[in-house]
PAPALUM-575621 format. One line per 4 residues: their letters; for each residue x negated, y, z of N, C-alpha, C. Coordinates in steps of 0.001 Angstrom, whole numbers. Each point is the difference from the previous one (the first is absolute). Layout:
<drentis>
a	X Y Z X Y Z X Y Z ~ ...
</drentis>
This chain:
<drentis>
xxxx	-102245 117502 75153 -1470 -112 -187 -143 -1188 -775 ~ -632 41 -906 -472 -988 -1379 -956 -744 628 ~ 95 -1463 217 -993 -951 563 -350 -1019 -997 ~ -1216 -156 -152 -625 -1095 -846 202 -1345 630
xxxx	-60 -1195 -1025 60 -1156 422 -454 -452 1452 ~ -1349 90 21 -771 -212 1188 617 760 1411 ~ 399 1317 -206 672 614 1140 1308 -640 340 ~ 830 -287 -963 1410 -739 172 -243 -1533 631
xxxx	-1095 -668 -457 -48 -1220 689 -467 46 1407 ~ -966 957 241 -248 231 1556 963 406 839 ~ 828 807 -524 1172 680 626 884 -1049 267 ~ 238 -759 -1131 1035 -1214 252 -358 -774 1217
xxxx	-1133 -350 8 -615 -1075 953 -142 650 1448 ~ -299 1138 -154 130 661 1536 1446 179 254 ~ 891 267 -846 1474 -85 497 589 -1095 424 ~ -540 -1070 -531 492 -1263 248 -603 -491 1458
xxxx	-1371 -28 311 -721 -220 1142 517 896 1235 ~ 295 1394 -308 576 786 1103 1468 -410 295 ~ 758 -420 -860 1229 -547 291 -49 -1194 833 ~ -971 -865 -146 -130 -1342 785 -349 591 1419
xxxx	-1011 1059 175 -539 556 1133 1197 568 837 ~ 836 835 -624 1195 473 832 949 -813 405 ~ 193 -1156 -716 956 -826 287 -526 -830 1446 ~ -1258 -251 62 -782 -785 948 -396 1124 1400
xxxx	-379 1188 -317 -424 815 1110 799 1147 259 ~ 1020 224 -1022 797 1169 147 826 50 1258 ~ 482 -996 526 778 25 1329 -796 584 1111 ~ -1605 -485 130 -791 450 1040 -198 1459 -40
xxxx	-166 622 -1443 -330 1251 -274 1508 846 437 ~ 1044 -371 -466 1061 975 -174 1322 -504 648 ~ -295 -821 1039 1291 -653 688 1005 -583 -793 ~ 1171 499 -129 1122 -605 -913 186 361 -1504
xxxx	-834 710 -442 220 583 -1375 -771 -912 -1075 ~ 596 93 -1114 -515 -856 -1158 -613 863 -914 ~ -1320 -211 -195 -773 888 -1051 -239 -777 -1444 ~ 307 690 -754 -183 -352 -1545 -678 781 -722
xxxx	-1025 -626 -741 -1022 984 -808 700 78 -1366 ~ 353 1127 -211 813 381 -1388 -1021 43 -1319 ~ -1043 688 348 -1018 129 -1079 -1285 400 401 ~ -1075 -405 -803 -1405 361 440 -643 628 -1293
xxxx	-685 1136 190 -681 562 -1111 -1347 72 320 ~ -893 -215 -1025 -1457 -169 263 -621 1207 -693 ~ -1114 660 474 -521 1003 -593 -862 -616 -1326 ~ -383 738 -751 -846 -404 -1322 -1309 -799 313
xxxx	-635 417 1171 -1102 -615 394 169 -1210 971 ~ 1119 -222 227 351 -1093 773 -261 323 1602 ~ -388 1233 418 -379 168 1258 1020 447 994 ~ 1043 282 -538 1132 281 930 1137 -696 -513
xxxx	915 -445 1042 1414 -475 -401 1082 735 802 ~ 924 536 -847 1129 625 718 827 -856 83 ~ 712 -466 1347 952 -824 114 1399 442 573 ~ 1068 -121 -767 1217 564 201 848 -1076 774
xxxx	401 269 1399 766 -1049 651 1418 517 183 ~ 909 -908 148 1507 368 356 200 -787 1459 ~ 655 832 752 242 -619 1423 1516 -139 257 ~ 303 -1251 367 1508 -197 354 225 -764 1377
xxxx	822 334 812 1140 1273 -144 -713 1328 325 ~ 85 876 -885 -384 1287 157 402 753 1357 ~ 1171 -350 437 790 826 1117 -777 -487 1349 ~ -444 -1272 305 -374 -395 1017 -1527 375 230
xxxx	-949 62 -1173 -1282 11 -27 -549 1398 35 ~ 740 957 -426 -416 1334 -96 -1331 73 -850 ~ 188 -45 -1209 -1101 -238 -1074 -1393 432 257 ~ -146 1126 312 -1255 548 32 -763 -614 1283
xxxx	815 -584 978 -959 -558 1225 -456 -1291 -573 ~ 910 -827 -834 -569 -1295 -497 -1200 436 -930 ~ 63 1037 -814 -1120 193 -882 -1242 190 784 ~ 100 880 1158 -1129 334 800 -736 -1272 600
xxxx	923 -902 395 -265 -1443 598 -784 -681 -955 ~ 402 14 -1337 -710 -717 -868 -1347 569 -388 ~ 156 1351 -129 -1437 608 -192 -977 -42 1096 ~ 416 -433 1157 -918 -400 1070 -434 -1363 -92
xxxx	427 -853 -931 -547 -1123 -246 -478 -375 -1402 ~ -431 1149 -599 -532 66 -1317 -1325 -845 25 ~ -893 10 1085 -1197 -896 18 285 -1406 -218 ~ 1168 -482 684 459 -1321 68 499 -477 -1421
xxxx	745 1009 -664 525 -438 -1242 -1151 -82 -1121 ~ -903 1067 155 -1104 -189 -1025 -741 -1258 201 ~ -423 -444 1304 -485 -1202 248 722 -1281 -598 ~ 1503 124 159 735 -1154 -682 -110 68 -1393
xxxx	-13 961 -575 -103 131 -1677 -1580 -447 -231 ~ -919 306 704 -1389 -458 -167 -58 -1614 -19 ~ 734 -403 1132 -228 -1685 102 1137 -648 -1161 ~ 781 660 -500 1022 -583 -929 -155 213 -1453
xxxx	-723 1052 -367 -108 480 -1235 -1596 82 -409 ~ -301 -660 -1125 -1481 289 -229 -296 1253 -743 ~ -507 880 544 -189 1158 -622 -1481 428 540 ~ -765 840 -1009 -1241 341 403 -33 1216 1196
xxxx	1056 774 -292 104 923 1189 1261 71 306 ~ 351 -103 1252 1446 159 629 419 1385 -74 ~ 1299 309 -642 313 1552 -73 246 566 1216 ~ -59 1141 147 502 888 894 1500 84 -23
xxxx	583 -313 1046 1460 38 -104 712 1383 481 ~ 1032 360 -641 865 1082 299 1416 -547 -22 ~ 656 210 1154 1420 -532 307 1021 1443 -194 ~ 932 -375 -872 1128 1009 -29 1393 -524 58
xxxx	962 758 500 1367 -548 202 673 322 -1562 ~ 594 -1256 -519 850 227 -1306 1282 510 120 ~ 31 958 -358 1394 730 359 956 -132 -1381 ~ -303 -838 -803 742 -234 -1422 1459 -434 317
xxxx	248 -853 1049 1427 -341 146 647 1197 692 ~ -628 730 848 840 1276 614 237 788 -1295 ~ -983 350 -877 278 814 -1053 1085 -337 -852 ~ 133 -1256 -339 970 -776 -786 1273 424 539
xxxx	121 -411 1353 1390 14 730 318 1780 -2 ~ -910 746 1 362 1527 133 468 470 -1339 ~ -479 -546 -1120 310 279 -1408 1563 -705 -123 ~ 227 -1250 287 1114 -570 2 1179 997 736
xxxx	-237 254 963 931 819 864 440 1393 -714 ~ -1130 528 -574 275 1257 -693 867 -252 -1510 ~ -280 -1045 -317 802 -561 -1349 1299 -258 405 ~ 233 -758 1024 1417 -261 590 701 1410 393
xxxx	-764 772 355 762 1253 754 408 1042 -1318 ~ -941 -1 -1069 439 502 -1096 1224 -736 -770 ~ 44 -1165 142 1158 -616 -736 1415 225 807 ~ 62 479 1141 1086 248 769 654 1278 -312
</drentis>
């Protein structure tokens, strides 16, 4: 998705602040897993923020359970963004699990298998 300068600036600031939020509050939400914000995409009207997160270690946390716990705390996350970033409107947040690392691992495995 092509984003203009304002969308990129706000997405970058949200990514940075949510990284801080998950470092401080992540343990209370998800026990022993580490949550990393891999990317944030803003809608053209800045009303929605699609947030893609990676969860480590995946084996312990059962990824979808962690996503559901985070989605249960959307209200607190939006309040955190409102307190820490000056915006006219705080965007609605949609949380997604970032599968790009798993996808890359799968491609690498296929390429290794072809080479044998």
